[in-house]
C-alpha positions as CSV (number, residue, x, y, z in Angstrom):
1,M,-52.5,-44.0,-2.0
2,S,-52.4,-43.1,-5.7
3,D,-49.2,-42.8,-7.7
4,N,-49.6,-39.0,-7.8
5,R,-46.1,-37.6,-7.2
6,Q,-47.5,-34.3,-6.1
7,S,-49.7,-35.5,-3.2
8,I,-48.6,-35.0,0.3
9,L,-48.2,-38.2,2.5
10,T,-50.0,-38.3,5.8
11,I,-48.6,-39.6,9.1
12,E,-50.8,-42.7,8.8
13,E,-49.2,-43.6,5.4
14,W,-45.7,-43.1,7.0
15,I,-46.7,-45.4,9.9
16,A,-47.8,-48.0,7.3
17,Y,-44.5,-47.6,5.7
18,I,-42.7,-48.1,8.9
19,R,-44.6,-51.3,9.7
20,G,-43.9,-52.7,6.2
21,E,-47.5,-52.7,5.0
22,I,-46.8,-50.7,1.8
23,P,-46.3,-52.3,-1.6
24,Q,-42.7,-52.4,-2.9
25,G,-43.0,-49.9,-5.6
26,Q,-44.7,-47.3,-3.4
27,A,-42.1,-48.0,-0.6
28,E,-39.3,-47.3,-3.1
29,W,-40.9,-44.0,-4.1
30,M,-41.4,-43.1,-0.4
31,E,-37.7,-43.7,0.2
32,T,-36.7,-41.3,-2.6
33,L,-39.2,-38.8,-1.3
34,L,-37.5,-38.9,2.1
35,L,-34.2,-38.0,0.4
36,E,-35.7,-35.1,-1.5
37,D,-38.5,-33.6,0.5
38,E,-38.0,-32.0,4.0
39,T,-41.6,-32.0,4.8
40,A,-41.9,-35.7,4.0
41,F,-38.9,-36.4,6.2
42,S,-40.4,-34.4,9.1
43,L,-43.7,-36.3,8.8
44,Y,-41.6,-39.6,8.7
45,M,-39.8,-38.5,11.9
46,Q,-43.2,-37.8,13.6
47,A,-44.4,-41.2,12.6
48,M,-41.3,-42.8,14.0
49,D,-41.8,-41.1,17.3
50,M,-45.3,-42.3,17.5
51,E,-44.4,-45.9,16.6
52,A,-41.2,-46.0,18.7
53,D,-42.9,-48.2,21.4
54,G,-44.1,-50.7,18.8
55,L,-40.8,-51.2,17.2
56,P,-38.7,-54.3,18.1
57,V,-35.9,-53.8,20.6
58,M,-32.5,-54.8,19.5
59,G,-31.1,-57.5,22.0
60,N,-27.4,-57.1,21.5
61,P,-26.4,-54.0,19.4
62,E,-22.7,-54.9,19.5
63,Q,-23.2,-58.3,18.1
64,F,-25.5,-56.8,15.4
65,V,-22.8,-54.3,14.4
66,Q,-20.2,-57.1,14.3
67,N,-22.4,-59.3,12.1
68,V,-22.9,-56.4,9.7
69,M,-19.2,-55.7,9.5
70,N,-18.4,-59.4,8.9
71,Q,-20.9,-59.5,6.0
72,L,-19.3,-56.4,4.3
73,E,-16.5,-57.3,1.9
74,I,-13.5,-55.4,3.3
75,P,-10.7,-55.1,0.7
76,E,-7.2,-55.6,2.0
77,V,-5.2,-52.4,2.5
78,N,-2.1,-53.8,0.7
79,N,-4.1,-54.5,-2.5
80,I,-5.3,-51.0,-2.9
81,P,-3.1,-49.3,-5.5
82,M,-2.3,-45.9,-4.2
83,E,-1.0,-43.1,-6.3
84,Q,2.7,-42.7,-5.5
85,K,4.1,-39.3,-6.0
86,D,6.7,-39.4,-8.7
87,N,9.8,-37.6,-7.4
88,R,11.4,-37.6,-10.8
89,R,10.9,-34.3,-12.7
90,R,10.2,-34.2,-16.3
91,W,13.1,-33.3,-18.5
92,Y,11.6,-29.9,-19.3
93,E,11.2,-29.0,-15.6
94,H,14.9,-29.6,-14.9
95,R,17.0,-26.6,-14.0
96,L,19.8,-27.7,-16.3
97,F,17.4,-27.6,-19.3
98,H,16.5,-23.9,-18.4
99,Y,20.2,-23.0,-18.3
100,A,20.9,-24.6,-21.6
101,I,18.0,-22.7,-23.2
102,A,19.3,-19.4,-21.8
103,A,22.8,-20.1,-23.0
104,C,21.6,-20.9,-26.5
105,L,19.5,-17.7,-26.6
106,T,22.4,-15.7,-25.4
107,L,24.7,-17.1,-28.2
108,I,22.0,-16.4,-30.8
109,F,21.6,-12.8,-29.6
110,L,25.3,-12.3,-29.5
111,S,25.7,-13.5,-33.1
112,A,22.9,-11.5,-34.4
113,G,24.2,-8.3,-32.8
114,W,21.2,-7.6,-30.6
115,F,23.3,-6.6,-27.6
116,D,25.2,-4.1,-29.8
117,K,21.9,-2.4,-30.5
118,L,21.3,-2.0,-26.7
119,T,24.3,0.1,-26.2
120,P,24.5,3.6,-27.5
121,G,26.6,4.3,-30.7
122,P,29.7,6.6,-30.7
123,Q,27.7,9.6,-31.8
124,Q,25.3,9.3,-28.8
125,V,28.2,8.8,-26.4
126,N,29.8,12.2,-27.5
127,A,26.5,14.0,-27.1
128,H,26.1,12.7,-23.6
129,A,29.7,13.4,-22.6
130,N,29.1,17.1,-22.2
131,K,26.2,16.6,-19.9
132,A,26.5,15.6,-16.2
133,S,25.1,12.2,-15.3
134,Y,21.8,11.9,-13.4
135,S,23.5,10.8,-10.2
136,E,25.8,13.8,-10.3
137,E,22.9,16.1,-10.8
138,L,20.9,14.5,-8.0
139,V,23.8,14.8,-5.6
140,R,24.2,18.5,-6.6
141,V,20.5,19.2,-6.0
142,T,20.5,17.3,-2.7
143,T,23.6,19.1,-1.3
144,G,22.2,22.5,-2.4
145,W,19.0,21.7,-0.6
146,L,20.9,20.5,2.6
147,D,23.0,23.8,2.5
148,R,19.8,25.9,2.5
149,I,18.5,24.1,5.5
150,K,21.6,24.5,7.6
151,P,21.7,27.9,9.4
């Protein structure tokens, strides 16, 4: 087969790949093609079905799995550094820090007179003294409405 990346492989070429009759460079290209192209993968699976009888039978699959696992380097569990959750909070996340900031801001506002500006002055208090409060007005309207409903 040529090195043309756009060409479509045939089942016979996949059978040759399964038998190991393909050069190393082309075999690597075919392996990447299996990962990338679904059509190539389906042709490969058809070729595997056709060659299933000719493939060697594994004598002892459990022993094969055990041999593979023995060859793998298994790191010890104790040597793996795991991230431990740090239960200590940072200094700026502590509740006492927030209380201290609030107390400092309160003292600054008190000394600057900002809270005095929130309350009405003596002139405004006298102006509102003659008017009824909102709650008194609400009670008066509600009782008048209830009186009209009662027969």
